[in-house]
C-alpha positions as a printed NumPy array, in Angstrom:
array([[28.52 , 50.065, 58.724],
       [29.897, 49.914, 62.348],
       [33.406, 49.991, 63.264],
       [32.933, 46.017, 63.838],
       [30.573, 43.119, 64.675],
       [31.963, 41.651, 68.051],
       [28.548, 41.722, 69.616],
       [27.394, 39.56 , 66.839],
       [29.939, 37.23 , 66.698],
       [30.895, 36.958, 70.569],
       [28.127, 37.772, 72.414],
       [24.393, 37.884, 70.884],
       [22.469, 34.465, 71.615],
       [23.661, 32.319, 68.849],
       [20.058, 31.457, 67.483],
       [19.658, 35.515, 66.899],
       [23.35 , 35.781, 65.139],
       [22.616, 32.897, 62.769],
       [19.297, 34.228, 61.579],
       [20.965, 37.641, 61.26 ],
       [23.711, 36.394, 59.353],
       [21.714, 33.661, 57.133],
       [18.426, 35.665, 56.569],
       [19.588, 38.462, 54.38 ],
       [21.785, 36.177, 52.419],
       [19.338, 33.625, 51.669],
       [16.982, 36.512, 50.539],
       [19.708, 38.103, 48.204],
       [20.282, 34.668, 46.977],
       [16.98 , 33.725, 46.317],
       [16.771, 37.329, 44.111],
       [20.071, 36.495, 42.147],
       [18.042, 33.12 , 41.172],
       [14.615, 35.038, 40.314],
       [16.253, 37.517, 38.071],
       [18.102, 34.93 , 36.131],
       [14.38 , 33.001, 35.983],
       [13.567, 36.378, 34.882],
       [15.491, 36.151, 32.052],
       [13.979, 32.655, 31.223],
       [10.679, 33.814, 31.836],
       [10.735, 36.899, 29.484],
       [12.763, 35.091, 26.796],
       [10.071, 32.288, 26.838],
       [ 7.193, 34.769, 26.245],
       [ 8.603, 35.434, 22.928],
       [ 7.659, 31.697, 22.455],
       [10.766, 30.442, 20.774],
       [12.319, 27.397, 22.271],
       [15.72 , 28.645, 20.079],
       [16.079, 31.455, 22.22 ],
       [15.582, 29.622, 25.232],
       [17.764, 27.   , 24.317],
       [20.455, 29.399, 23.694],
       [20.071, 31.078, 26.937],
       [20.513, 27.41 , 28.903],
       [23.409, 26.556, 26.645],
       [25.411, 29.799, 27.642],
       [24.391, 29.15 , 31.197],
       [27.568, 27.081, 31.854],
       [30.361, 29.387, 30.905],
       [28.069, 32.569, 32.242],
       [28.231, 30.726, 35.739],
       [31.859, 30.504, 35.717],
       [31.735, 33.648, 36.443],
       [30.484, 32.899, 39.626],
       [33.222, 30.117, 40.095],
       [35.465, 33.136, 39.797],
       [33.826, 35.032, 42.259],
       [33.83 , 32.448, 44.729],
       [37.402, 31.41 , 44.612],
       [38.125, 34.811, 45.521],
       [35.294, 35.888, 47.314],
       [34.858, 32.542, 49.552],
       [38.444, 32.411, 49.985],
       [38.892, 35.744, 51.077],
       [35.818, 35.864, 53.554],
       [37.168, 32.78 , 55.121],
       [40.674, 34.255, 55.702],
       [39.409, 37.917, 56.869],
       [36.784, 36.453, 59.156],
       [39.431, 34.222, 60.895],
       [41.978, 37.406, 60.698],
       [39.439, 39.408, 62.816],
       [38.871, 36.63 , 65.118],
       [42.479, 36.05 , 65.51 ],
       [42.513, 40.245, 66.031],
       [44.909, 40.849, 63.158],
       [43.182, 43.659, 61.04 ],
       [46.035, 44.169, 58.801],
       [46.457, 40.8  , 57.733],
       [42.805, 40.965, 56.693],
       [43.187, 44.169, 54.732],
       [45.868, 42.391, 52.525],
       [43.322, 39.524, 52.118],
       [40.62 , 42.045, 51.216],
       [42.57 , 43.581, 48.331],
       [44.152, 40.533, 47.037],
       [40.753, 39.18 , 46.583],
       [39.556, 42.277, 44.945],
       [42.259, 42.879, 42.304],
       [42.961, 39.278, 41.548],
       [39.331, 38.588, 40.73 ],
       [38.813, 41.355, 38.444],
       [41.98 , 40.669, 36.272],
       [41.127, 37.021, 36.052],
       [37.545, 37.894, 35.331],
       [38.525, 40.692, 32.419],
       [40.93 , 37.906, 30.867],
       [37.982, 35.206, 31.108],
       [35.55 , 37.45 , 29.052],
       [37.899, 38.127, 26.318],
       [38.831, 34.526, 25.712],
       [35.221, 33.177, 26.127],
       [34.096, 35.678, 23.473],
       [36.774, 35.509, 20.558],
       [36.756, 31.672, 21.241],
       [33.293, 31.268, 20.347],
       [33.529, 29.083, 16.893],
       [35.239, 26.685, 19.098],
       [33.264, 26.669, 22.357],
       [29.84 , 26.879, 21.3  ],
       [29.281, 23.877, 19.32 ],
       [31.141, 21.858, 22.392],
       [28.285, 23.466, 24.041],
       [25.42 , 21.934, 21.951],
       [24.725, 25.234, 19.523],
       [23.429, 24.463, 16.31 ],
       [22.349, 26.692, 13.309],
       [19.114, 27.441, 14.877],
       [21.299, 29.018, 18.396],
       [25.052, 30.108, 17.433],
       [23.573, 33.591, 16.858],
       [21.816, 34.138, 19.699],
       [24.558, 32.763, 21.751],
       [27.167, 34.938, 20.32 ],
       [24.824, 38.03 , 21.435],
       [24.128, 36.703, 24.765],
       [28.005, 36.33 , 25.617],
       [28.901, 39.75 , 23.901],
       [26.931, 41.478, 26.827],
       [26.744, 39.012, 29.761],
       [30.558, 37.58 , 29.664],
       [32.737, 39.732, 27.291],
       [31.492, 43.215, 28.558],
       [29.768, 42.071, 31.759],
       [32.616, 39.722, 33.575],
       [34.046, 42.153, 35.343],
       [31.055, 43.506, 37.246],
       [29.421, 40.175, 37.442],
       [32.517, 38.852, 39.687],
       [33.128, 42.039, 41.128],
       [29.448, 42.266, 42.518],
       [29.384, 38.608, 44.103],
       [33.004, 39.006, 45.356],
       [32.675, 42.162, 47.32 ],
       [29.421, 40.459, 48.507],
       [31.213, 37.547, 49.852],
       [34.257, 40.217, 51.638],
       [31.574, 42.312, 53.055],
       [30.097, 39.834, 54.846],
       [32.977, 38.604, 56.261],
       [33.047, 41.64 , 58.812],
       [29.519, 40.192, 59.651],
       [27.544, 43.117, 57.224],
       [25.128, 40.25 , 55.819],
       [22.616, 43.007, 55.439],
       [24.849, 45.326, 53.327],
       [26.217, 42.579, 51.358],
       [22.522, 41.311, 50.607],
       [21.211, 44.82 , 49.736],
       [24.224, 45.391, 47.177],
       [22.983, 41.687, 45.65 ],
       [19.736, 42.029, 45.704],
       [19.718, 45.607, 43.981],
       [21.361, 44.077, 41.06 ],
       [18.668, 41.236, 40.841],
       [15.681, 43.754, 41.056],
       [16.851, 46.155, 38.677],
       [17.681, 43.083, 36.32 ],
       [13.707, 42.665, 36.512],
       [12.601, 45.772, 35.8  ],
       [15.171, 46.13 , 32.837],
       [14.55 , 42.914, 31.206],
       [11.071, 43.819, 29.933],
       [12.036, 47.5  , 28.927],
       [15.222, 46.161, 27.05 ],
       [13.195, 43.325, 25.537],
       [10.142, 44.582, 24.366],
       [ 9.932, 48.407, 24.899],
       [13.059, 48.801, 23.021],
       [12.61 , 45.657, 20.825],
       [15.598, 44.167, 21.484],
       [14.848, 40.329, 22.163],
       [17.443, 38.19 , 23.921],
       [20.086, 40.96 , 23.4  ],
       [17.822, 43.144, 25.719],
       [18.173, 40.265, 28.304],
       [21.979, 40.258, 28.206],
       [22.015, 43.937, 28.333],
       [19.857, 44.192, 31.258],
       [21.827, 41.416, 33.066],
       [25.195, 43.346, 32.475],
       [23.884, 46.862, 33.652],
       [22.572, 45.586, 36.756],
       [25.838, 43.902, 37.423],
       [27.459, 47.251, 36.95 ],
       [25.156, 49.243, 39.104],
       [25.343, 46.736, 42.196],
       [28.85 , 46.736, 41.78 ],
       [28.544, 50.455, 41.91 ],
       [26.878, 49.962, 44.878],
       [29.604, 48.34 , 46.987],
       [32.17 , 50.737, 45.301],
       [30.393, 53.486, 47.217],
       [29.331, 51.79 , 50.466],
       [33.089, 50.874, 51.047],
       [34.371, 54.285, 50.207],
       [32.111, 55.85 , 52.433],
       [33.049, 53.354, 55.292],
       [36.706, 53.425, 54.324],
       [37.866, 54.445, 57.916],
       [36.107, 51.803, 59.646],
       [36.425, 48.671, 56.864],
       [39.237, 46.477, 56.401],
       [37.989, 45.899, 52.613],
       [40.193, 48.174, 50.897],
       [41.011, 48.979, 47.115],
       [44.267, 50.804, 47.524],
       [46.799, 48.907, 46.119],
       [49.271, 49.941, 48.686],
       [47.698, 46.634, 50.512],
       [48.029, 44.345, 47.622],
       [50.225, 41.679, 48.686],
       [51.412, 38.205, 47.302],
       [53.842, 37.253, 50.428],
       [52.849, 36.075, 53.899],
       [50.985, 33.23 , 52.138],
       [48.319, 35.348, 51.366],
       [47.541, 33.688, 47.763],
       [47.889, 30.34 , 48.973],
       [45.686, 30.785, 52.368],
       [42.695, 32.244, 50.124],
       [42.954, 29.978, 46.995],
       [43.244, 26.706, 48.853],
       [39.934, 27.386, 50.947],
       [38.515, 29.313, 47.735],
       [39.017, 26.379, 45.391],
       [36.501, 23.949, 46.786],
       [33.952, 26.48 , 45.883],
       [35.477, 27.242, 42.72 ],
       [35.805, 23.521, 41.62 ],
       [32.105, 22.919, 42.829],
       [31.058, 25.761, 40.551],
       [33.497, 24.443, 37.801],
       [32.179, 21.094, 38.285],
       [28.962, 21.992, 38.108],
       [29.474, 23.912, 34.775],
       [31.025, 20.521, 33.336],
       [28.393, 18.849, 34.346],
       [25.515, 20.81 , 33.189],
       [27.224, 21.45 , 29.771],
       [27.508, 17.855, 29.431],
       [23.665, 17.036, 30.469],
       [22.848, 20.012, 28.016],
       [24.761, 18.411, 25.047],
       [22.979, 14.96 , 25.829],
       [19.406, 16.424, 26.274],
       [19.802, 18.563, 22.97 ],
       [20.385, 15.518, 21.349],
       [16.833, 14.707, 21.53 ],
       [15.243, 18.267, 20.919],
       [15.237, 21.954, 21.475],
       [12.157, 21.358, 23.214],
       [13.778, 19.236, 25.501],
       [16.734, 21.18 , 26.307],
       [14.291, 24.019, 26.893],
       [12.445, 22.159, 29.45 ],
       [15.861, 21.31 , 31.292],
       [16.861, 24.844, 31.2  ],
       [13.589, 26.092, 33.121],
       [13.691, 22.91 , 35.633],
       [17.006, 23.707, 36.823],
       [16.93 , 27.353, 37.268],
       [13.402, 26.952, 38.949],
       [15.419, 24.088, 41.474],
       [18.305, 26.842, 41.748],
       [15.612, 28.583, 44.068],
       [16.01 , 25.603, 46.852],
       [19.607, 25.558, 46.073],
       [19.967, 29.256, 46.715],
       [18.471, 28.698, 49.951],
       [21.244, 25.955, 51.028],
       [23.669, 28.022, 49.425],
       [22.497, 31.474, 51.336],
       [22.431, 29.141, 54.478],
       [26.015, 28.277, 54.41 ],
       [27.564, 31.563, 53.207],
       [25.831, 33.28 , 56.105],
       [26.703, 31.154, 58.774],
       [30.699, 31.095, 57.561],
       [31.745, 34.186, 58.836],
       [30.745, 33.289, 62.212],
       [31.984, 29.748, 62.23 ],
       [35.367, 31.004, 61.17 ],
       [35.513, 33.736, 63.76 ],
       [34.669, 31.793, 66.327],
       [37.323, 29.169, 65.219],
       [39.923, 31.568, 65.353],
       [38.988, 33.291, 68.679],
       [38.78 , 29.498, 69.71 ],
       [35.64 , 29.91 , 71.22 ],
       [34.555, 26.33 , 69.837],
       [31.446, 26.078, 72.129],
       [29.893, 28.836, 70.358],
       [30.837, 27.564, 67.244],
       [29.229, 24.28 , 67.525],
       [26.214, 25.882, 68.887],
       [26.141, 28.299, 65.419],
       [26.824, 24.695, 63.483],
       [24.016, 22.802, 64.929],
       [21.552, 25.588, 64.624],
       [22.385, 26.399, 60.831],
       [21.722, 22.616, 60.016],
       [18.692, 22.576, 61.549],
       [17.388, 25.323, 59.973],
       [18.736, 24.504, 56.446],
       [17.538, 20.797, 56.537],
       [14.115, 21.936, 57.332],
       [13.442, 24.837, 54.737],
       [15.3  , 22.413, 52.178],
       [12.736, 19.739, 52.657],
       [ 9.36 , 21.784, 52.888],
       [11.137, 23.426, 49.239],
       [11.496, 20.082, 47.889],
       [ 7.827, 19.192, 48.581],
       [ 6.687, 22.187, 47.142],
       [ 8.322, 22.065, 43.865],
       [ 7.315, 18.261, 42.92 ],
       [ 3.449, 19.245, 43.983],
       [ 3.528, 22.186, 42.103],
       [ 5.595, 21.41 , 39.204],
       [ 3.359, 21.681, 36.262],
       [ 1.915, 25.001, 36.84 ],
       [ 5.377, 26.403, 37.85 ],
       [ 6.833, 25.171, 34.487],
       [ 4.124, 26.442, 32.321],
       [ 4.257, 29.906, 33.913],
       [ 7.662, 29.945, 32.117],
       [ 6.318, 28.933, 28.808],
       [ 3.371, 27.71 , 26.814],
       [ 4.505, 25.123, 24.774],
       [ 3.076, 21.788, 25.486],
       [ 6.452, 19.764, 24.768],
       [ 8.678, 21.987, 26.701],
       [ 6.016, 21.964, 29.768],
       [ 5.987, 17.927, 29.47 ],
       [ 9.826, 17.739, 29.573],
       [10.183, 20.606, 32.295],
       [ 7.811, 19.208, 34.82 ],
       [ 9.223, 15.609, 34.64 ],
       [12.491, 17.234, 35.044],
       [11.918, 19.43 , 38.083],
       [10.194, 16.652, 39.687],
       [13.063, 14.512, 39.503],
       [15.989, 16.976, 40.543],
       [14.269, 18.64 , 43.415],
       [13.951, 15.407, 45.681],
       [17.642, 16.007, 46.122],
       [17.281, 19.217, 48.046],
       [18.029, 17.877, 51.69 ],
       [20.876, 16.308, 50.586],
       [22.082, 19.388, 48.664],
       [21.888, 21.155, 52.379],
       [23.563, 18.752, 54.314],
       [26.69 , 18.495, 51.919],
       [27.047, 21.879, 51.404],
       [26.79 , 22.764, 55.185],
       [29.579, 20.21 , 55.932],
       [31.837, 21.664, 52.758],
       [31.109, 25.198, 54.54 ],
       [32.195, 24.105, 57.81 ],
       [35.49 , 22.834, 56.569],
       [36.166, 25.834, 54.69 ],
       [35.556, 28.362, 57.722],
       [37.867, 26.094, 59.73 ],
       [40.608, 26.592, 57.311],
       [40.778, 23.028, 55.559],
       [41.482, 22.499, 52.152],
       [41.633, 18.674, 51.191],
       [38.091, 17.525, 52.303],
       [36.034, 20.279, 50.88 ],
       [37.702, 19.648, 47.892],
       [36.9  , 16.103, 47.752],
       [33.402, 16.569, 48.255],
       [33.234, 19.149, 45.609],
       [34.618, 17.176, 42.859],
       [32.562, 14.062, 44.033],
       [29.08 , 15.624, 44.421],
       [29.844, 17.355, 40.798],
       [31.8  , 15.724, 37.841],
       [33.323, 12.601, 40.384],
       [29.359, 10.882, 40.377],
       [27.037, 12.448, 38.244],
       [28.566, 12.335, 34.689],
       [29.029,  8.539, 35.324],
       [25.809,  8.094, 36.104],
       [24.439, 10.453, 33.321],
       [25.728,  7.811, 30.865],
       [24.563,  5.138, 32.544],
       [21.029,  6.484, 32.623],
       [20.827,  8.357, 29.38 ],
       [21.398,  4.672, 27.711],
       [18.804,  2.924, 30.008],
       [16.33 ,  5.598, 29.759],
       [16.931,  8.546, 27.467],
       [16.165, 11.832, 27.68 ],
       [13.5  , 11.048, 30.276],
       [16.327,  9.295, 32.532],
       [19.101, 11.337, 32.379],
       [17.778, 14.07 , 35.266],
       [17.963, 10.783, 37.54 ],
       [21.773, 11.102, 37.657],
       [21.381, 14.631, 40.148],
       [19.885, 12.585, 42.656],
       [21.783,  9.317, 42.713],
       [25.007, 11.511, 42.685],
       [23.61 , 14.123, 45.637],
       [22.559, 11.648, 48.307],
       [25.901,  9.736, 47.331],
       [27.708, 12.555, 48.056],
       [25.672, 13.367, 51.279],
       [26.669,  9.977, 52.531],
       [30.457, 10.608, 51.931],
       [29.899, 14.142, 53.411],
       [28.693, 12.695, 56.857],
       [31.565, 10.013, 57.041],
       [33.874, 12.712, 56.858],
       [32.568, 15.164, 59.33 ],
       [30.924, 12.947, 61.669],
       [34.259, 12.122, 63.043],
       [35.349, 15.731, 63.41 ],
       [31.928, 16.631, 65.131],
       [32.53 , 14.287, 67.73 ],
       [36.322, 15.199, 68.327],
       [34.547, 18.921, 68.815],
       [32.196, 17.433, 71.575],
       [35.029, 15.198, 73.383],
       [37.696, 18.05 , 73.369],
       [37.835, 22.02 , 73.021],
       [40.476, 22.005, 70.806],
       [39.094, 21.444, 67.322]])
């Protein structure tokens, strides 16, 4: 890590700057999804729909760890990049330390609560007598024991990326994902731990990835503004409010996604465990396309925030246009590939005819929303990078929860299990239209004046 990245943020050709920030972030996001899919793949090799269903049912509370990481990681990243753009390194240090220690404390508390409240939570998620014990074992290792390293891995990646070190951030995230892929079969089949092995592999992978970031920051402690020293921890100067208000939209998006997925799982589980297993596989496959859009928005956020604070609005606008173009093109291509190859992709994960039938049907429906997600996530990220709170929060709540849940009930009543997934594209396209209505006037002002 160099002392700073002013060349990248201020002078590098904008296309090269966007690519430099975005590609490592996208790769790390894809690897993260792949290692989540590896769990599904290896669990599916046991040809037990109950174990696949258990891993699917526990996904919402596990994703909650991502919500915690996004709250403090993306909020902290935006604050750090804007502080650096304004030349205030001391504030950047305080923002980083607050994000690190507060996220760790919240993660620990959450992990313990989920485990001890499992008799109440699991039935709500849709667990039954066939899946309850599997859910318990999976939660113990991934959420109770693994909550802090899982959150710290993602949070530290966001903070490191805020200084422009997208490659270093991505190495840490990718390290955990690649390690998980190798540890899954080792613990599941060699050590014969089954579903518990998949959970232990996930937990250990996040521990190693967090260790990488700790060593990286310790080695570069004289250069980076990201500090572990508690002397930099501060709740003054509006730091908690600034970080959390900017991070809340990403957190809400994840939370509403958790609630939305849990509700859909509950509805689908009423039909069969094969249906819920098929839905779980389809969602994890579709998350590859989602991770690309998410990686692009997270990657470009520091560039937008830095130039916004430095009042270099022309460069900021160029970065936005470039990121928009790349994201939409890639997501459209991804949607086409997933739609065409749905059957062989789902069959790769499990060779159960009923599960494959559900999975390919679900995947072909939810993948068509990819271009809309690209637009909505980019607009939310732009608002976050420029320190806005209300608009991204509104869009986050609208996309997940505000629109898709009512349509779930409607489509379930109209067409049952095969109609449920249509709630996702309907909600995402309506959210995209709303996002454009909010963004276009803002973009017009950016072009007409040099003040925003």
